[in-house]
DSSP file (Angstrom, degrees, kcal/mol; ACC not computed):
  #  RESIDUE AA STRUCTURE BP1 BP2  ACC     N-H-->O    O-->H-N    N-H-->O    O-->H-N    TCO  KAPPA ALPHA  PHI   PSI    X-CA   Y-CA   Z-CA
    1    1 A M     >        0   0    0      0, 0.0     4,-2.3     0, 0.0     5,-0.2   0.000 360.0 360.0 360.0 -41.1    1.7   -1.7    4.7
    2    2 A Y  H  >  +     0   0    0      2,-0.2     4,-2.4     1,-0.2     5,-0.2   0.905 360.0  48.8 -64.2 -40.6   -0.7   -4.5    5.6
    3    3 A Y  H  > S+     0   0    0      2,-0.2     4,-3.1     1,-0.2     5,-0.2   0.927 110.1  51.0 -64.5 -44.5   -0.4   -6.1    2.2
    4    4 A T  H  > S+     0   0    0      1,-0.2     4,-2.7     2,-0.2     5,-0.2   0.913 110.4  49.5 -60.1 -43.2    3.4   -6.0    2.4
    5    5 A H  H  X S+     0   0    0     -4,-2.3     4,-2.2     2,-0.2    -1,-0.2   0.940 114.1  44.6 -61.1 -47.7    3.3   -7.6    5.9
    6    6 A Q  H  X S+     0   0    0     -4,-2.4     4,-2.5     2,-0.2    -2,-0.2   0.904 113.7  50.8 -63.8 -41.7    1.0  -10.4    4.6
    7    7 A L  H  X S+     0   0    0     -4,-3.1     4,-2.6     2,-0.2     5,-0.2   0.947 111.8  45.8 -62.3 -49.9    3.0  -10.9    1.4
    8    8 A F  H  X S+     0   0    0     -4,-2.7     4,-2.7     1,-0.2    -1,-0.2   0.898 113.2  50.6 -61.1 -40.5    6.4  -11.2    3.2
    9    9 A Q  H  X S+     0   0    0     -4,-2.2     4,-2.6    -5,-0.2    -1,-0.2   0.909 111.0  48.7 -65.0 -41.3    4.8  -13.6    5.8
   10   10 A T  H  X S+     0   0    0     -4,-2.5     4,-2.2     2,-0.2    -2,-0.2   0.937 113.7  45.7 -62.5 -47.9    3.4  -15.7    3.0
   11   11 A I  H  X S+     0   0    0     -4,-2.6     4,-2.2     1,-0.2    -2,-0.2   0.919 113.4  50.1 -62.7 -44.0    6.7  -15.9    1.1
   12   12 A F  H  X S+     0   0    0     -4,-2.7     4,-2.2    -5,-0.2    -2,-0.2   0.924 110.0  50.3 -61.0 -44.8    8.6  -16.6    4.3
   13   13 A N  H  X S+     0   0    0     -4,-2.6     4,-2.0     1,-0.2    -1,-0.2   0.892 110.3  50.0 -61.2 -39.9    6.2  -19.4    5.3
   14   14 A R  H  X S+     0   0    0     -4,-2.2     4,-1.5     2,-0.2    -1,-0.2   0.878 109.5  50.9 -68.0 -36.6    6.5  -21.0    1.8
   15   15 A L  H  < S+     0   0    0     -4,-2.2    -1,-0.2     1,-0.2    -2,-0.2   0.896 110.5  49.9 -65.5 -38.7   10.3  -20.9    2.0
   16   16 A E  H  < S+     0   0    0     -4,-2.2    -2,-0.2     1,-0.2    -1,-0.2   0.880 113.3  46.1 -65.0 -38.1   10.2  -22.5    5.4
   17   17 A N  H  < S+     0   0    0     -4,-2.0     2,-0.6     1,-0.2    -1,-0.2   0.695 109.3  56.4 -81.9 -20.3    7.9  -25.3    4.1
   18   18 A S    ><  -     0   0    0     -4,-1.5     3,-0.8     1,-0.1    -1,-0.2  -0.916  66.6-169.6-117.8 107.2    9.8  -26.0    0.9
   19   19 A E  T 3  S+     0   0    0     -2,-0.6    -1,-0.1     1,-0.2    -2,-0.0   0.824  80.0  42.0 -66.9 -36.2   13.4  -26.9    1.7
   20   20 A N  T 3  S+     0   0    0      2,-0.0     2,-0.3     0, 0.0    -1,-0.2   0.366  90.7 100.4 -99.7   6.2   15.0  -26.8   -1.8
   21   21 A K    <   -     0   0    0     -3,-0.8     2,-0.1    -6,-0.2    -3,-0.1  -0.693  60.3-139.4 -97.4 146.0   13.3  -23.7   -3.3
   22   22 A T     >  -     0   0    0     -2,-0.3     4,-2.4     1,-0.1     5,-0.2  -0.447  31.2-103.6 -90.2 170.0   15.0  -20.3   -3.5
   23   23 A L  H  > S+     0   0    0      1,-0.2     4,-2.6     2,-0.2     5,-0.2   0.902 123.0  53.2 -59.4 -41.5   13.3  -17.0   -2.9
   24   24 A T  H  > S+     0   0    0      2,-0.2     4,-2.3     1,-0.2    -1,-0.2   0.901 108.6  48.9 -62.9 -41.6   13.0  -16.5   -6.7
   25   25 A Q  H  > S+     0   0    0      2,-0.2     4,-1.3     1,-0.2    -1,-0.2   0.923 112.4  47.5 -64.6 -44.2   11.3  -19.8   -7.2
   26   26 A V  H  < S+     0   0    0     -4,-2.4     4,-0.4     1,-0.2     3,-0.3   0.916 112.7  49.8 -63.0 -41.9    8.8  -19.2   -4.5
   27   27 A W  H >< S+     0   0    0     -4,-2.6     3,-1.2     1,-0.2    -1,-0.2   0.891 107.2  54.1 -64.4 -39.4    8.1  -15.7   -5.9
   28   28 A M  H 3< S+     0   0    0     -4,-2.3    -1,-0.2     1,-0.3    -2,-0.2   0.777 105.9  54.0 -66.4 -25.8    7.6  -17.1   -9.4
   29   29 A E  T 3< S+     0   0    0     -4,-1.3     2,-0.5    -3,-0.3    -1,-0.3   0.526  78.5 114.8 -84.2  -6.5    5.0  -19.5   -8.1
   30   30 A F    <   -     0   0    0     -3,-1.2     2,-0.1    -4,-0.4    -3,-0.0  -0.537  54.8-163.1 -69.6 115.2    3.0  -16.7   -6.5
   31   31 A S     >  -     0   0    0     -2,-0.5     4,-2.0     1,-0.1     5,-0.1  -0.335  34.5-102.7 -98.4 175.3   -0.3  -16.7   -8.4
   32   32 A I  H  > S+     0   0    0      2,-0.2     4,-2.5     1,-0.2     5,-0.2   0.877 124.3  54.7 -63.6 -38.1   -3.1  -14.3   -8.9
   33   33 A L  H  > S+     0   0    0      2,-0.2     4,-2.4     1,-0.2    -1,-0.2   0.905 106.5  50.9 -62.1 -40.8   -5.1  -16.4   -6.4
   34   34 A D  H  > S+     0   0    0      1,-0.2     4,-2.3     2,-0.2    -2,-0.2   0.903 109.6  51.2 -61.3 -40.5   -2.3  -16.0   -3.9
   35   35 A C  H  X S+     0   0    0     -4,-2.0     4,-2.7     2,-0.2    -2,-0.2   0.923 109.3  49.4 -62.2 -45.4   -2.4  -12.3   -4.5
   36   36 A I  H  X S+     0   0    0     -4,-2.5     4,-2.4     1,-0.2    -2,-0.2   0.909 112.0  48.5 -61.8 -42.9   -6.2  -12.1   -3.9
   37   37 A R  H  X S+     0   0    0     -4,-2.4     4,-2.4     2,-0.2    -1,-0.2   0.891 111.3  50.4 -64.5 -38.8   -5.8  -14.1   -0.7
   38   38 A T  H  X S+     0   0    0     -4,-2.3     4,-2.4     2,-0.2    -2,-0.2   0.913 110.8  48.4 -66.3 -43.0   -3.1  -11.8    0.5
   39   39 A V  H  X S+     0   0    0     -4,-2.7     4,-2.6     2,-0.2    -2,-0.2   0.912 111.2  51.4 -62.6 -42.4   -5.1   -8.7   -0.2
   40   40 A S  H  X S+     0   0    0     -4,-2.4     4,-1.7     2,-0.2    -2,-0.2   0.926 111.7  46.1 -60.9 -45.9   -8.1  -10.3    1.6
   41   41 A S  H  X S+     0   0    0     -4,-2.4     4,-0.8     1,-0.2    -1,-0.2   0.894 112.7  51.0 -63.7 -39.9   -5.9  -11.1    4.7
   42   42 A A  H >X S+     0   0    0     -4,-2.4     3,-0.8     1,-0.2     4,-0.6   0.911 108.5  51.0 -65.5 -42.1   -4.4   -7.6    4.6
   43   43 A C  H >< S+     0   0    0     -4,-2.6     3,-0.9     1,-0.2    -1,-0.2   0.854 104.5  58.1 -63.8 -34.1   -7.8   -5.9    4.4
   44   44 A A  H 3< S+     0   0    0     -4,-1.7    -1,-0.2     1,-0.2    -2,-0.2   0.749 101.8  56.8 -67.5 -22.6   -9.0   -7.9    7.4
   45   45 A E  H << S+     0   0    0     -4,-0.8    -1,-0.2    -3,-0.8     2,-0.2   0.663  79.8 108.9 -81.2 -16.9   -6.1   -6.5    9.4
   46   46 A I    <<  -     0   0    0     -3,-0.9    -3,-0.0    -4,-0.6    -4,-0.0  -0.436  65.8-136.8 -69.1 127.4   -7.1   -2.9    8.9
   47   47 A K    >>  -     0   0    0     -2,-0.2     4,-1.9     1,-0.1     3,-0.6  -0.494  16.0-119.8 -81.4 151.1   -8.5   -1.3   12.0
   48   48 A P  H 3> S+     0   0    0      0, 0.0     4,-2.7     0, 0.0     5,-0.2   0.854 114.9  58.9 -56.8 -34.8  -11.6    0.9   12.0
   49   49 A S  H 3> S+     0   0    0      1,-0.2     4,-2.1     2,-0.2     5,-0.1   0.853 104.0  51.1 -65.2 -32.8   -9.5    3.8   13.4
   50   50 A T  H <> S+     0   0    0     -3,-0.6     4,-1.7     2,-0.2    -1,-0.2   0.919 110.6  47.8 -68.9 -43.7   -7.2    3.5   10.3
   51   51 A L  H  X S+     0   0    0     -4,-1.9     4,-2.2     1,-0.2    -2,-0.2   0.914 111.2  51.5 -61.9 -42.5  -10.2    3.6    8.0
   52   52 A N  H  X S+     0   0    0     -4,-2.7     4,-2.0     1,-0.2    -2,-0.2   0.919 107.8  52.0 -59.7 -44.0  -11.6    6.6    9.9
   53   53 A A  H  < S+     0   0    0     -4,-2.1    -1,-0.2     1,-0.2    -2,-0.2   0.850 111.2  48.1 -62.8 -34.1   -8.3    8.4    9.6
   54   54 A C  H  < S+     0   0    0     -4,-1.7     4,-0.3     1,-0.2    -1,-0.2   0.875 117.2  40.2 -73.1 -38.0   -8.3    7.9    5.8
   55   55 A W  H >X S+     0   0    0     -4,-2.2     4,-3.0     1,-0.2     3,-0.9   0.689  92.7  85.4 -86.3 -19.0  -11.8    9.0    5.3
   56   56 A K  T 3< S+     0   0    0     -4,-2.0    -1,-0.2     1,-0.3    -2,-0.1   0.873  87.6  51.4 -55.7 -43.8  -11.9   12.0    7.7
   57   57 A P  T 34 S+     0   0    0      0, 0.0    -1,-0.3     0, 0.0    -2,-0.1   0.833 119.3  37.5 -63.1 -29.1  -10.4   14.5    5.2
   58   58 A L  T <4 S+     0   0    0     -3,-0.9    -2,-0.2    -4,-0.3    -3,-0.1   0.880 135.9  13.5 -88.9 -42.3  -13.0   13.6    2.6
   59   59 A L    >X  +     0   0    0     -4,-3.0     3,-1.6     1,-0.1     4,-0.6  -0.561  65.4 164.9-135.2  68.8  -16.1   13.0    4.7
   60   60 A P  G >4 S+     0   0    0      0, 0.0     3,-0.7     0, 0.0    -1,-0.1   0.818  76.7  58.3 -60.4 -30.6  -15.5   14.4    8.2
   61   61 A Q  G 34 S+     0   0    0      1,-0.2    -5,-0.1    -5,-0.1    -2,-0.0   0.699 106.9  48.7 -71.8 -17.9  -19.3   14.3    9.0
   62   62 A M  G <4 S+     0   0    0     -3,-1.6     2,-0.4    -7,-0.1    -1,-0.2   0.511  92.6  93.0 -97.9  -6.7  -19.4   10.6    8.4
   63   63 A V  S << S-     0   0    0     -3,-0.7     3,-0.1    -4,-0.6   -11,-0.0  -0.734  71.5-129.7 -96.9 134.4  -16.3    9.6   10.4
   64   64 A Q        -     0   0    0     -2,-0.4    -2,-0.1     1,-0.2    -1,-0.1  -0.252  49.0 -68.8 -70.5 165.2  -16.6    8.5   14.0
   65   65 A A        -     0   0    0      1,-0.1     2,-0.5    -2,-0.0    -1,-0.2  -0.326  55.8-135.8 -57.0 133.5  -14.4   10.1   16.7
   66   66 A I        -     0   0    0     -3,-0.1     2,-0.3   -14,-0.1    -1,-0.1  -0.817  11.6-152.3-100.5 129.1  -10.8    9.0   16.1
   67   67 A Q        -     0   0    0     -2,-0.5     2,-0.4     1,-0.1     0, 0.0  -0.659  38.8 -87.3 -92.3 155.7   -8.6    7.9   18.9
   68   68 A D        +     0   0    0     -2,-0.3     2,-0.1     1,-0.1    -1,-0.1  -0.472  50.4 169.3 -65.4 120.1   -4.9    8.3   18.7
   69   69 A D        +     0   0    0     -2,-0.4     2,-0.7   -20,-0.1    -1,-0.1  -0.524  12.6 151.2-130.9  64.5   -3.5    5.2   17.0
   70   70 A S        +     0   0    0      1,-0.2     3,-0.3    -2,-0.1    -2,-0.1  -0.279  28.8 117.5 -96.3  49.3    0.1    6.1   16.3
   71   71 A T    >   +     0   0    0     -2,-0.7     3,-0.6     1,-0.2    -1,-0.2  -0.199  28.6 124.9-105.1  40.7    1.6    2.6   16.5
   72   72 A I  T 3>  +     0   0    0      1,-0.2     4,-1.5     2,-0.2    -1,-0.2   0.780  61.1  66.7 -73.3 -25.6    2.7    2.5   12.9
   73   73 A S  H 3> S+     0   0    0     -3,-0.3     4,-2.5     1,-0.2    -1,-0.2   0.811  92.0  62.7 -68.2 -27.9    6.4    1.7   13.7
   74   74 A L  H <> S+     0   0    0     -3,-0.6     4,-2.3     2,-0.2    -1,-0.2   0.953 105.1  43.5 -63.5 -50.7    5.4   -1.8   15.0
   75   75 A P  H  > S+     0   0    0      0, 0.0     4,-2.4     0, 0.0    -1,-0.2   0.888 113.5  53.2 -61.7 -36.0    4.1   -3.1   11.7
   76   76 A V  H  X S+     0   0    0     -4,-1.5     4,-2.4     1,-0.2    -2,-0.2   0.933 109.6  48.0 -62.7 -44.7    7.1   -1.5    9.9
   77   77 A T  H  X S+     0   0    0     -4,-2.5     4,-2.5     1,-0.2    -1,-0.2   0.898 110.5  51.7 -62.3 -40.9    9.5   -3.3   12.2
   78   78 A E  H  X S+     0   0    0     -4,-2.3     4,-2.5     2,-0.2    -1,-0.2   0.913 109.8  49.5 -61.9 -42.6    7.6   -6.6   11.7
   79   79 A I  H  X S+     0   0    0     -4,-2.4     4,-2.5     1,-0.2    -2,-0.2   0.930 112.1  47.5 -62.5 -45.9    7.9   -6.2    7.9
   80   80 A V  H  X S+     0   0    0     -4,-2.4     4,-2.3     1,-0.2    -1,-0.2   0.896 111.6  51.3 -63.6 -40.1   11.6   -5.5    8.1
   81   81 A N  H  X S+     0   0    0     -4,-2.5     4,-1.6     2,-0.2    -2,-0.2   0.919 111.2  46.7 -63.8 -43.8   12.2   -8.5   10.4
   82   82 A I  H  X S+     0   0    0     -4,-2.5     4,-1.1     1,-0.2    -2,-0.2   0.924 112.4  51.0 -63.4 -43.4   10.3  -10.9    8.1
   83   83 A A  H  X S+     0   0    0     -4,-2.5     4,-0.7     1,-0.2     3,-0.5   0.889 108.6  51.3 -62.3 -38.8   12.2   -9.5    5.1
   84   84 A S  H >< S+     0   0    0     -4,-2.3     3,-0.6     1,-0.2    -1,-0.2   0.830 104.6  57.3 -69.1 -29.6   15.5  -10.0    6.9
   85   85 A R  H 3< S+     0   0    0     -4,-1.6    -1,-0.2     1,-0.2    -2,-0.2   0.743  94.4  65.9 -71.2 -22.1   14.6  -13.6    7.7
   86   86 A L  H 3< S-     0   0    0     -4,-1.1    -1,-0.2    -3,-0.5    -2,-0.2   0.819  88.2-167.4 -66.0 -28.7   14.2  -14.2    4.0
   87   87 A S    <<  +     0   0    0     -4,-0.7     2,-0.4    -3,-0.6    -3,-0.1   0.863  27.2 144.2  43.1  61.6   17.9  -13.6    3.9
   88   88 A D  B >   -A   91   0A   0      3,-0.5     3,-1.8    -5,-0.3    -1,-0.2  -0.995  51.1-138.5-124.9 133.5   18.5  -13.2    0.2
   89   89 A E  T 3  S+     0   0    0     -2,-0.4     3,-0.3     1,-0.3    -1,-0.1   0.808 105.6  55.0 -61.8 -29.5   21.0  -10.7   -1.1
   90   90 A E  T 3  S+     0   0    0      1,-0.2     2,-0.4    -3,-0.1    -1,-0.3   0.614 106.5  56.2 -75.4 -11.2   18.6   -9.7   -3.8
   91   91 A F  B <   +A   88   0A   0     -3,-1.8    -3,-0.5    -8,-0.1     2,-0.5  -0.614  64.7 152.7-128.9  70.6   16.0   -8.9   -1.3
   92   92 A A        -     0   0    0     -2,-0.4     2,-0.4    -3,-0.3    -8,-0.1  -0.886  19.0-173.6-102.9 129.2   17.3   -6.4    1.3
   93   93 A V        -     0   0    0     -2,-0.5     2,-0.2   -13,-0.2    -9,-0.1  -0.977   3.8-172.9-127.1 134.4   14.6   -4.2    3.0
   94   94 A S     >  -     0   0    0     -2,-0.4     4,-1.4     1,-0.1     3,-0.3  -0.694  42.7-100.4-115.3 172.6   15.1   -1.3    5.4
   95   95 A H  H  > S+     0   0    0      1,-0.2     4,-2.2    -2,-0.2     3,-0.2   0.885 123.2  55.6 -58.3 -38.8   12.7    0.8    7.5
   96   96 A Q  H  4 S+     0   0    0      1,-0.2    -1,-0.2     2,-0.2    -3,-0.0   0.856 102.3  56.0 -64.8 -34.9   12.9    3.5    4.9
   97   97 A D  H  4 S+     0   0    0     -3,-0.3    -1,-0.2     1,-0.2    -2,-0.2   0.878 110.8  44.4 -63.3 -37.5   11.9    1.1    2.1
   98   98 A V  H  <        0   0    0     -4,-1.4    -2,-0.2     1,-0.2    -1,-0.2   0.894 360.0 360.0 -76.5 -40.9    8.7    0.2    4.0
   99   99 A K     <        0   0    0     -4,-2.2    -1,-0.2    -5,-0.1    -2,-0.2   0.501 360.0 360.0 -68.6 360.0    7.7    3.8    5.0
């Protein structure tokens, strides 16, 4: 989810900055370096509580106490909003697609 959010934001920003390019053109210019940067940004967004929740089933003795962090619908909504701003018929995203 973090990667998807970063990816959509990057693509949207590039579309905003380049007036004459289509979504397909911007996507075709997306390089491996862009991917690495997007993954890095996405990893930086991950909260410690999310990491704890992922590791708890495997190593419960190593995981700190987890507080309730059930705000997953906000990032999903942000991703859908960014995708809708891309406004390309080939690129329609719903809440179900993100989840």
